[in-house]
C-alpha positions in Angstrom: 34.8 -9.6 -13.0 31.9 -7.7 -14.5 29.0 -9.6 -16.1 28.9 -9.2 -19.9 27.8 -11.5 -22.7 31.4 -12.2 -23.4 32.2 -13.4 -19.8 29.4 -15.9 -19.5 30.6 -19.4 -18.7 29.8 -22.3 -21.0 28.5 -24.3 -18.1 27.7 -23.7 -14.4 29.5 -26.5 -12.5 27.9 -26.2 -9.0 25.9 -24.0 -6.7 28.8 -21.9 -5.6 29.5 -21.0 -9.2 25.8 -20.4 -9.8 25.6 -18.0 -6.8 28.8 -16.2 -7.9 27.3 -15.7 -11.4 23.9 -14.5 -10.0 25.8 -11.9 -7.8 28.0 -10.6 -10.6 27.0 -7.0 -11.6 27.0 -5.3 -15.0 28.5 -1.9 -15.4 25.0 -0.6 -16.2 23.8 -1.7 -12.8 26.8 -0.1 -11.1 26.1 3.1 -13.0 22.3 3.2 -12.2 22.9 2.5 -8.4 25.3 5.4 -8.4 22.5 7.7 -9.4 20.5 7.0 -6.1 21.9 7.7 -2.7 21.5 5.8 0.6 21.1 2.3 1.9 19.1 -0.4 0.2 16.8 -2.6 2.3 15.2 -5.8 0.9 12.0 -6.8 2.5 11.3 -10.5 2.1 14.9 -11.4 1.3 14.5 -15.0 2.2 12.7 -16.3 -0.9 14.1 -17.8 -4.1 15.4 -14.6 -5.5 16.1 -12.5 -2.4 19.5 -13.7 -1.3 21.2 -13.4 -4.6 19.5 -10.0 -5.3 21.0 -8.8 -2.0 24.4 -10.2 -2.9 24.2 -8.6 -6.3 23.4 -5.2 -4.7 26.4 -5.5 -2.4 28.7 -6.4 -5.3 27.4 -3.5 -7.3 27.6 -1.0 -4.4 30.2 -2.4 -2.0 30.3 0.8 0.1 26.6 0.9 0.6 24.7 -0.7 3.5 22.5 -3.6 2.1 20.0 -4.8 4.6 18.0 -8.0 4.2 14.8 -8.4 6.2 12.9 -11.6 6.7 11.7 -14.1 9.3 14.8 -16.3 8.4 13.2 -19.6 9.2 16.2 -21.1 7.4 19.2 -19.9 9.4 21.5 -20.8 6.6 20.2 -17.9 4.5 21.5 -15.4 7.2 24.9 -17.0 7.1 25.0 -16.8 3.3 24.1 -13.1 3.4 26.5 -12.3 6.2 29.3 -13.9 4.2 28.7 -11.5 1.4 28.5 -8.4 3.6 24.8 -8.1 3.7 23.3 -7.1 7.1 20.2 -8.9 8.3 17.2 -8.1 10.5 14.7 -10.6 11.7 11.2 -9.3 11.2 7.7 -10.6 10.8 6.2 -8.3 8.2 2.7 -9.0 9.5 3.7 -7.2 12.6 3.1 -3.4 12.2 5.2 -2.5 15.2 8.1 -4.6 13.9 7.9 -2.8 10.5 7.9 0.6 12.3 11.1 -0.3 14.0 13.0 -1.0 10.8 15.6 1.5 9.6 14.2 4.2 7.4 16.2 3.2 4.3 15.8 5.5 1.4 15.7 2.5 -1.0 13.3 -0.4 -0.6 13.0 -3.6 -2.7 9.8 -5.2 -1.6 9.8 -9.0 -2.3 7.5 -10.4 0.3 4.5 -12.4 -0.8 2.7 -15.7 -0.9 2.0 -17.8 -4.0 2.4 -21.5 -3.6 -0.2 -22.9 -1.2 -2.3 -19.8 -1.8 -5.4 -21.8 -2.2 -4.9 -23.6 1.1 -5.4 -20.4 3.1 -6.8 -17.6 1.0 -7.2 -15.2 3.9 -3.4 -15.5 4.6 -2.7 -15.1 0.9 -4.6 -11.8 0.9 -3.0 -10.6 4.2 0.5 -11.2 2.8 -0.2 -9.9 -0.6 -2.4 -6.8 0.2 -2.3 -6.0 3.9 1.5 -6.2 4.3 2.1 -3.9 1.4 -0.3 -1.3 2.9 1.7 -1.5 6.2 5.0 -1.1 4.4 3.8 1.7 2.1 2.7 3.7 5.2 5.9 3.0 7.1 8.2 4.2 4.3 6.4 7.2 2.7 9.7 8.9 1.7 11.5 5.9 0.4 11.8 4.7 -3.2 9.9 1.5 -3.3 10.4 -1.1 -6.0 7.6 -3.6 -5.3 7.8 -7.1 -6.9 4.5 -8.0 -8.6 3.7 -10.5 -11.3 2.6 -10.7 -14.9 -0.3 -13.0 -13.6 -2.3 -9.8 -12.8 -3.1 -9.6 -16.5 -5.8 -11.5 -18.3 -4.7 -14.1 -20.9 -3.8 -12.7 -24.3 -3.4 -14.1 -27.8 -0.2 -16.1 -28.2 0.4 -14.7 -31.7 0.6 -11.1 -30.4 3.3 -9.3 -28.4 1.9 -9.9 -24.9 0.2 -7.6 -22.4 1.4 -4.0 -22.1 1.5 -2.0 -18.9 -1.5 -0.1 -20.0 -3.7 -3.2 -20.0 -6.2 -3.3 -17.1 -5.6 -6.2 -14.6 -8.3 -8.9 -14.9 -6.8 -12.2 -13.7 -8.3 -15.6 -12.9 -7.9 -16.9 -9.4 -7.6 -15.3 -6.0 -3.8 -15.5 -5.9 -3.4 -13.2 -8.9 -6.3 -11.0 -7.6 -4.5 -10.6 -4.3 -1.5 -9.4 -6.3 -3.6 -6.8 -7.9 -4.5 -5.8 -4.3 -0.7 -5.5 -3.5 -0.3 -3.2 -6.4 -3.3 -1.1 -5.5 -2.0 -0.6 -1.9 1.4 0.7 -3.1 -0.4 2.7 -5.8 -2.8 4.3 -3.2 -0.1 5.3 -0.7 2.2 6.4 -3.5 -0.5 8.9 -4.6 -1.1 9.9 -0.9 2.5 10.5 0.0 4.1 11.2 -3.4 6.2 8.1 -2.8 8.4 7.3 -5.9 8.3 3.7 -7.0 7.8 0.9 -9.5 5.5 -2.0 -9.7 7.8 -4.8 -10.9 5.6 -7.2 -12.9 7.9 -10.2 -13.3 7.1 -13.1 -15.4 9.0 -16.3 -14.6 12.5 -15.7 -13.4 14.7 -18.8 -13.6 18.0 -20.1 -12.4 19.4 -23.6 -12.6 17.5 -24.9 -9.6 13.9 -23.9 -10.6 11.9 -22.3 -13.3 10.1 -23.0 -16.5 13.1 -24.4 -18.3 14.1 -26.6 -15.3 10.5 -28.0 -15.2 10.4 -28.7 -18.9 13.9 -30.2 -19.0 13.3 -32.4 -15.9 10.1 -33.7 -17.4 11.7 -34.4 -20.8 14.6 -36.3 -19.2 12.3 -38.3 -16.9 9.7 -39.1 -19.6 7.0 -37.3 -17.7 4.2 -36.0 -19.8 4.2 -32.2 -20.5 0.8 -30.5 -20.8 1.1 -27.9 -23.6 -2.4 -26.4 -23.2 -0.8 -23.3 -21.8 1.6 -23.6 -24.6 3.6 -20.3 -24.7 5.7 -18.6 -22.1 8.3 -15.9 -21.6 11.0 -16.0 -18.9 14.2 -14.3 -17.8 17.4 -15.3 -16.1 17.2 -14.5 -12.4 20.4 -12.5 -12.5 18.9 -10.2 -15.2 15.7 -9.9 -13.3 17.5 -9.0 -10.1 19.6 -6.4 -11.9 16.6 -4.8 -13.5 14.8 -4.6 -10.1 17.8 -2.8 -8.6 18.1 -0.5 -11.6 14.5 0.4 -11.2 15.6 2.4 -8.1 17.1 4.9 -10.5 13.9 4.9 -12.7 11.1 5.4 -10.1 8.1 7.5 -10.8 5.8 9.4 -8.5 3.2 8.1 -8.3 4.5 4.6 -8.8 4.0 2.9 -12.2 4.2 -0.6 -13.5 6.9 -2.1 -15.6 6.9 -5.6 -17.3 10.0 -7.7 -16.8 10.7 -10.9 -18.6 12.5 -12.2 -21.7 11.6 -10.3 -24.8 10.7 -13.5 -26.7 7.4 -15.5 -26.6 8.4 -19.1 -26.7 6.4 -22.3 -27.4 6.5 -24.9 -24.7 6.4 -27.6 -27.4 9.5 -26.2 -29.1 11.4 -25.9 -25.8 10.6 -29.5 -25.0 11.8 -30.7 -28.4 15.0 -28.7 -28.0 15.7 -30.4 -24.7 14.7 -33.7 -26.3 17.3 -33.2 -29.0 20.0 -32.6 -26.3 19.0 -35.5 -24.2 18.5 -37.9 -27.1 14.9 -38.7 -26.2 11.5 -37.5 -27.5 9.4 -35.5 -25.1 6.0 -36.8 -24.1 3.5 -34.0 -24.9 -0.2 -34.0 -24.0 -3.0 -31.6 -24.7 -3.5 -29.0 -27.4 -2.2 -25.4 -27.3 -4.8 -22.9 -26.4 -4.8 -19.7 -28.3 -4.1 -17.6 -25.2 -1.6 -17.5 -22.4 -0.1 -15.3 -19.7 2.4 -13.2 -21.7 3.9 -9.8 -21.3 5.3 -7.2 -23.7 8.6 -6.0 -22.2 9.3 -3.2 -24.6 9.5 -0.6 -21.9 12.0 -2.6 -19.9 14.1 -3.2 -23.0 14.0 0.6 -23.7 15.3 1.3 -20.2 17.7 -1.5 -19.6 18.5 -3.1 -23.0 18.1 -6.8 -23.7 18.8 -9.3 -20.9 22.5 -10.3 -20.8 21.7 -14.0 -20.8 19.7 -15.2 -23.9 17.4 -18.2 -24.4 20.1 -20.3 -26.1 22.4 -19.9 -23.2 19.7 -20.7 -20.7 18.7 -23.9 -22.6 22.4 -25.0 -22.7 23.0 -24.3 -19.0 19.7 -26.0 -18.0 20.3 -29.1 -20.1 23.7 -29.5 -18.6 22.5 -28.9 -15.0 19.6 -31.3 -15.2 21.5 -34.0 -17.0 24.0 -34.1 -14.2 21.2 -34.4 -11.6 22.3 -31.2 -9.9 20.2 -29.8 -7.0 16.6 -28.5 -7.5 14.6 -26.3 -5.1 11.7 -28.7 -5.6 9.4 -25.8 -6.3 7.6 -26.3 -9.7 6.8 -23.0 -11.4 3.2 -24.2 -12.3 3.5 -22.2 -15.5 0.9 -24.5 -17.0 -1.9 -23.6 -14.6 -4.7 -21.8 -16.4 -7.2 -21.3 -13.6 -5.0 -19.3 -11.2 -5.2 -21.9 -8.5 -1.8 -22.5 -6.8 
């Protein structure tokens, strides 16, 4: 079944149903992948988004080789991928020789990086977020490379505006986000050098039922945990929509590479989201702090022009999340830390 607004379920009963939904392609994704030839290799496939993005790619292009590359410290991820027809290769992306031995796939989705714990070992953070991209960019000069980045590379902007556009110069707080600028600059440099087509995929807060901004807010409302609203405005996008847009970027690469903001098209107040969950749970949220006039927000007009609006809208995400959290369904235990203002993760 293709994914459309009309085929979305009212609730997501369990992880199996969640995985199936995240791996269900739209016709637009199928059509865009048909415009680019060759295998698709996903570097850093073992993270939160990687497995279902790989599964989505295979579902949208079943006759194509989809190759997932990671260290696979969790062997269960390999089994999950193999069950969906995705090939896997064990590889430490810090190892230049190991990167050189990888297949020269014409389509690369680069998802490797380090965020949480970044402050604990900043040299490792920089190595993962800037050195590894340089190695990869040199190893695949003729491939299309869609490189995951983050909206955190921007400075804070006014919450009553439309968010940062791709033309805004990066100027972020904290070394994590600075290292992400380094990642972009490495792909940008080698894209200029080799005429490598690509996209810098500036993603702001993908979510599924097990993690994300809405999961954090809903869990805190249900548990009576105080919610700091000082970083009081956010935008976010369903992980399935974000994955589809990343894959569709393969058909919309530029040479040299160029950035594209990806998130929900709405700027939403944390206070309002908490109150909406409170109404569903029958309890008032505990809110602390005062909304600052700025936040990390992105303008996704270019993505909307290319891809249309996300399939899953905010109302549906709130309904799914409230149901999931109220049933004490599994969490990845990885807070988004959307409320952090100093860039320290």
